ROMARKOL-446661 format. One record per residue (C-alpha): x, y, z. Coordinates in steps of 0.001 Angstrom, whole numbers, plus 500000, padded with zeros to 6 digits. Example, Ala and Ser with C-alpha at 12.3 -4.5 7.8 and 13.67 -1.06 7.14 Angstrom:
BEGIN
[r [512300; 495500; 507800]];
[r [513670; 498940; 507140]];
# end
This chain:
BEGIN
[r [364471; 125234; 262986]];
[r [367814; 124062; 264173]];
[r [368575; 125191; 267738]];
[r [371844; 127032; 268351]];
[r [374558; 124907; 269869]];
[r [376278; 125755; 273113]];
[r [380009; 126465; 273055]];
[r [381800; 123170; 273515]];
[r [385049; 124264; 271885]];
[r [386277; 127101; 274096]];
[r [389917; 127074; 272969]];
[r [389238; 127397; 269197]];
[r [386670; 130136; 269889]];
[r [389034; 132026; 272182]];
[r [391724; 131936; 269511]];
[r [389253; 133016; 266852]];
[r [388057; 135970; 268932]];
[r [391608; 137298; 268880]];
[r [391664; 137160; 265071]];
[r [388394; 139126; 264867]];
[r [390523; 142240; 265290]];
[r [392688; 141463; 262219]];
[r [391897; 142854; 258750]];
[r [392459; 141261; 255307]];
[r [391018; 138773; 252875]];
[r [388464; 137715; 250302]];
[r [384692; 137264; 250703]];
[r [383545; 133683; 251446]];
[r [380804; 131873; 249575]];
[r [377589; 133812; 250303]];
[r [375269; 131043; 249123]];
[r [376846; 128481; 251442]];
[r [376229; 130604; 254508]];
[r [372720; 131465; 253320]];
[r [371929; 127763; 253020]];
[r [373255; 127181; 256518]];
[r [370773; 129738; 257884]];
[r [368013; 129413; 255275]];
[r [365318; 129582; 257963]];
[r [366435; 132996; 259226]];
[r [364250; 136038; 258794]];
[r [365196; 139133; 256804]];
[r [365227; 142708; 257970]];
[r [366884; 145959; 257005]];
[r [369669; 147490; 259041]];
[r [370042; 151171; 258416]];
[r [373062; 151544; 260671]];
[r [375125; 149196; 258541]];
[r [373643; 150314; 255232]];
[r [372583; 146724; 254407]];
[r [369038; 146009; 253247]];
[r [367306; 142637; 252976]];
[r [370171; 140866; 254744]];
[r [369275; 137682; 256658]];
[r [369329; 137815; 260438]];
[r [371617; 134995; 261549]];
[r [371359; 135611; 265313]];
[r [369984; 137974; 267950]];
[r [371338; 139157; 271288]];
[r [368278; 140581; 273023]];
[r [367134; 143340; 270692]];
[r [370445; 143375; 268809]];
[r [370205; 141667; 265399]];
[r [373338; 140163; 263899]];
[r [373019; 140364; 260120]];
[r [374433; 138069; 257467]];
[r [376528; 140869; 255943]];
[r [377970; 141717; 259362]];
[r [379156; 138157; 259889]];
[r [380622; 137777; 256395]];
[r [382417; 141120; 256679]];
[r [384099; 139991; 259878]];
[r [384910; 136622; 258341]];
[r [386480; 138519; 255437]];
[r [388712; 140399; 257877]];
[r [390460; 137230; 259049]];
[r [393815; 136093; 257638]];
[r [393563; 133563; 254811]];
[r [394977; 130714; 256899]];
[r [392165; 131260; 259422]];
[r [389381; 131752; 256850]];
[r [390006; 128431; 255129]];
[r [389028; 126681; 258351]];
[r [385479; 128019; 258060]];
[r [384471; 126815; 254589]];
[r [382146; 124013; 255725]];
[r [378643; 124932; 257030]];
[r [379304; 123487; 260487]];
[r [382471; 125541; 260717]];
[r [380516; 128650; 259726]];
[r [378218; 128044; 262688]];
[r [381283; 127693; 264918]];
[r [382474; 131077; 263650]];
[r [379052; 132605; 264344]];
[r [379092; 131333; 267928]];
[r [382553; 132815; 268427]];
[r [381322; 136116; 267000]];
[r [378336; 136111; 269383]];
[r [380667; 135622; 272356]];
[r [382851; 138426; 271006]];
[r [379798; 140735; 270808]];
[r [378677; 139801; 274331]];
[r [382099; 140762; 275683]];
[r [382025; 144027; 273729]];
[r [378579; 144915; 275059]];
[r [379642; 144192; 278630]];
[r [382815; 146270; 278210]];
[r [380710; 149141; 276871]];
[r [378330; 148941; 279833]];
[r [381345; 149207; 282128]];
[r [382328; 152520; 280515]];
[r [385298; 151319; 278473]];
[r [383884; 152644; 275192]];
[r [385180; 156117; 276060]];
[r [388729; 154952; 276845]];
[r [391291; 156886; 274768]];
[r [392952; 153689; 273504]];
[r [389577; 152306; 272407]];
[r [388730; 155590; 270664]];
[r [392087; 155621; 268851]];
[r [391568; 152044; 267695]];
[r [388101; 152964; 266439]];
[r [389571; 155888; 264488]];
[r [392125; 153538; 262957]];
[r [389401; 151139; 261842]];
[r [387286; 154028; 260560]];
[r [390130; 155416; 258435]];
[r [391021; 151964; 257115]];
[r [387443; 151241; 256064]];
[r [387088; 154715; 254519]];
[r [390216; 154215; 252407]];
[r [389274; 150700; 251337]];
[r [385791; 151733; 250219]];
[r [386564; 155171; 248745]];
[r [390097; 154757; 247368]];
[r [391243; 151138; 247121]];
[r [388044; 149872; 245487]];
[r [388784; 151969; 242385]];
[r [391885; 149902; 241561]];
[r [391643; 146260; 240499]];
[r [394149; 143743; 239208]];
[r [391882; 143017; 236236]];
[r [392335; 146609; 235023]];
[r [396135; 146368; 234756]];
[r [397277; 146218; 231131]];
[r [399667; 143572; 229853]];
[r [402060; 146339; 228863]];
[r [402254; 147522; 232473]];
[r [402617; 143932; 233695]];
[r [405568; 143289; 231406]];
[r [407203; 146614; 232305]];
[r [407040; 146034; 236069]];
[r [408059; 142382; 235664]];
[r [411198; 143419; 233775]];
[r [411921; 146124; 236371]];
[r [411861; 143469; 239102]];
[r [413658; 140591; 237422]];
[r [415841; 140063; 240480]];
[r [412673; 139200; 242396]];
[r [411370; 136642; 239893]];
[r [414564; 135308; 238292]];
[r [417788; 135137; 240255]];
[r [420426; 132647; 241395]];
[r [420944; 131785; 245045]];
[r [422317; 134833; 246822]];
[r [424023; 135679; 250089]];
[r [423922; 139031; 251830]];
[r [427219; 139534; 253583]];
[r [428472; 142151; 256030]];
[r [432122; 142773; 256771]];
[r [434153; 144694; 259320]];
[r [437561; 145857; 258084]];
[r [440510; 146446; 260438]];
[r [444163; 147163; 259670]];
[r [445785; 144667; 262044]];
[r [445591; 140897; 261554]];
[r [445693; 140132; 265279]];
[r [442818; 142556; 265980]];
[r [440887; 140980; 263116]];
[r [441386; 137498; 264601]];
[r [440150; 138714; 267976]];
[r [437173; 140348; 266313]];
[r [436297; 137141; 264421]];
[r [436348; 135141; 267641]];
[r [434181; 137665; 269503]];
[r [431766; 137912; 266563]];
[r [431313; 134146; 266404]];
[r [430672; 133874; 270155]];
[r [428387; 136906; 270532]];
[r [426229; 136218; 267474]];
[r [425868; 132565; 268468]];
[r [424721; 133509; 271977]];
[r [422594; 136493; 270904]];
[r [419089; 136608; 272357]];
[r [418114; 139300; 269836]];
[r [418951; 139861; 266182]];
[r [422445; 138427; 265397]];
[r [422780; 140912; 262508]];
[r [422477; 143869; 264874]];
[r [424927; 142208; 267268]];
[r [427522; 141955; 264480]];
[r [426907; 145568; 263444]];
[r [427399; 146666; 267031]];
[r [430907; 145179; 267127]];
[r [432151; 148000; 264889]];
[r [431131; 150843; 267205]];
[r [431282; 151734; 270905]];
[r [430843; 150299; 273433]];
[r [431713; 146928; 271847]];
[r [434524; 148181; 269581]];
[r [437939; 148238; 271338]];
[r [439169; 151778; 272108]];
[r [441735; 153079; 269636]];
[r [441033; 150409; 266991]];
[r [439726; 151788; 263688]];
[r [436935; 149635; 262238]];
[r [434856; 150029; 259112]];
[r [431490; 148269; 258733]];
[r [430268; 147535; 255200]];
[r [427185; 145862; 253775]];
[r [428353; 144019; 250655]];
[r [424770; 143450; 249511]];
[r [423489; 140240; 247931]];
[r [426281; 138318; 246233]];
[r [426516; 135344; 243921]];
[r [429216; 134020; 241652]];
[r [429976; 136736; 239090]];
[r [427417; 139095; 240619]];
[r [427545; 142727; 239449]];
[r [427186; 143618; 243139]];
[r [430660; 142187; 243666]];
[r [432220; 144645; 241221]];
[r [434878; 146721; 242947]];
[r [435166; 144388; 245937]];
[r [438462; 142606; 246648]];
[r [438376; 139150; 245050]];
[r [439551; 137310; 248213]];
[r [436666; 138889; 250132]];
[r [434078; 137851; 247535]];
[r [435410; 134284; 247317]];
[r [435429; 133915; 251110]];
[r [431944; 135426; 251345]];
[r [430559; 132855; 248929]];
[r [432087; 130069; 251044]];
[r [430134; 131059; 254172]];
[r [427860; 128137; 255003]];
[r [425187; 128500; 257665]];
[r [423119; 131631; 258168]];
[r [424724; 134001; 260736]];
[r [428089; 132277; 260373]];
[r [431320; 134258; 260713]];
[r [434303; 134000; 258373]];
[r [437822; 135354; 258266]];
[r [439949; 137173; 258848]];
[r [440529; 137578; 255115]];
[r [443464; 139642; 253844]];
[r [442778; 142183; 251091]];
[r [444364; 145411; 249827]];
[r [442113; 147511; 252099]];
[r [442863; 145536; 255282]];
[r [441714; 142421; 257122]];
[r [438036; 141542; 256783]];
[r [435779; 139663; 259179]];
[r [432709; 138415; 257283]];
[r [429182; 137676; 258451]];
[r [426364; 135923; 256559]];
[r [423337; 138114; 257358]];
[r [420731; 136764; 254930]];
[r [420193; 134145; 252233]];
[r [417946; 134135; 249177]];
[r [417106; 130887; 247413]];
[r [417297; 130633; 243657]];
[r [414089; 131747; 241914]];
[r [412885; 131202; 238340]];
[r [409296; 132380; 237828]];
[r [408218; 132991; 234197]];
[r [406132; 136039; 233304]];
[r [402822; 134227; 232895]];
[r [403168; 132599; 236287]];
[r [404236; 135828; 237988]];
[r [401639; 138083; 236346]];
[r [399151; 137902; 239237]];
[r [401838; 138915; 241738]];
[r [402978; 141709; 239431]];
[r [399404; 142950; 239093]];
[r [399142; 143026; 242889]];
[r [402329; 145087; 243096]];
[r [400963; 147589; 240584]];
[r [397589; 147847; 242299]];
[r [399234; 148346; 245704]];
[r [401385; 151142; 244295]];
[r [398430; 152848; 242621]];
[r [396366; 152637; 245785]];
[r [399230; 154105; 247809]];
[r [399591; 157000; 245363]];
[r [395836; 157640; 245482]];
[r [395844; 157584; 249290]];
[r [398692; 160104; 249359]];
[r [396903; 162336; 246866]];
[r [393735; 162239; 248975]];
[r [395691; 163101; 252122]];
[r [397384; 165987; 250302]];
[r [394050; 167363; 249111]];
[r [392590; 167186; 252613]];
[r [395659; 168859; 254048]];
[r [395435; 171667; 251469]];
[r [392005; 172631; 252739]];
[r [393081; 172947; 256356]];
[r [395626; 174880; 258365]];
[r [398247; 172421; 259612]];
[r [401116; 173632; 261786]];
[r [404096; 171724; 263151]];
[r [406095; 172752; 266209]];
[r [409687; 172274; 265033]];
[r [411125; 172550; 268566]];
[r [408917; 169762; 269912]];
[r [409619; 167657; 266828]];
[r [413396; 168035; 267246]];
[r [413031; 167035; 270897]];
[r [411202; 163864; 269915]];
[r [413910; 163053; 267356]];
[r [416636; 163530; 269958]];
[r [414800; 161279; 272429]];
[r [414378; 158544; 269798]];
[r [418076; 158781; 268916]];
[r [419160; 158431; 272565]];
[r [416946; 155365; 273035]];
[r [418370; 153732; 269911]];
[r [421915; 154200; 271238]];
[r [421262; 152168; 274406]];
[r [422832; 148660; 274224]];
[r [420345; 145824; 273868]];
[r [421133; 144298; 277252]];
[r [420728; 147493; 279264]];
[r [417448; 148224; 281036]];
[r [415922; 151653; 280513]];
[r [414388; 153036; 283686]];
# end
């Protein structure tokens, strides 16, 4: 029997142990892992509900089952899972999982299992697994009819077939000189922004960044392209200038229009997309399945709520809302103490 290797790749294992907390993915090839550990014994594990699953490793009296390892491998993001397709990589994953379990056992012995944050995380995992096994499993992409696929595809044509688009914001002021000052400030502040440049531009239209006594109107023009229906009703000079904005987060203007002087800002870009129905059908099926699962989850929550007395303290709730609103109003550069 092949002897387990010692850990000679600490950095990859350390990185992998972080990903062991992430959930998602498809099941790897069972036969490949079985062949890798073909000499392992088989025993039942009542706690996990898995019978006749090979034992791939032991930590003292603690058996690590095949199904346990594959389930945790399933929970990794796709870009991590693809690394562990080869048998030798599977063994590397197993060694990382053993180290992960050793750390968990030591943390438990030190009394951390009862920590409120640990308990909350366990509840989160418990609910997620419950929903996946008792709700999500009932909905599969293979069960979606072609009629539903075509209907949802046609309802989302702008996602699968669209020209290149630009999402543009504008701030409108009445005075040309104020608009020129605003354009200069917008270009400098968004260029130097350490946070989101879009939020910096939005902030220029309201206190404390907006000059006192100067009326400003912030508008989101939406996603525009030449002849876009979204441009209907907008001043033509504004639309033409918006389409001429080059780099992402660039500032344009001031542009004169009947409603005032506009300073423009390129907030987002969408590349042109042309995906035919047959090619997009798998994505469409995923959209439909996600929506059906969400509806089923909500229905389950509603049924559970109906059988229990749930009360909400409106005064406390309003206090929380007020606190959240006051925090949101604090400028990005100010420290909250």
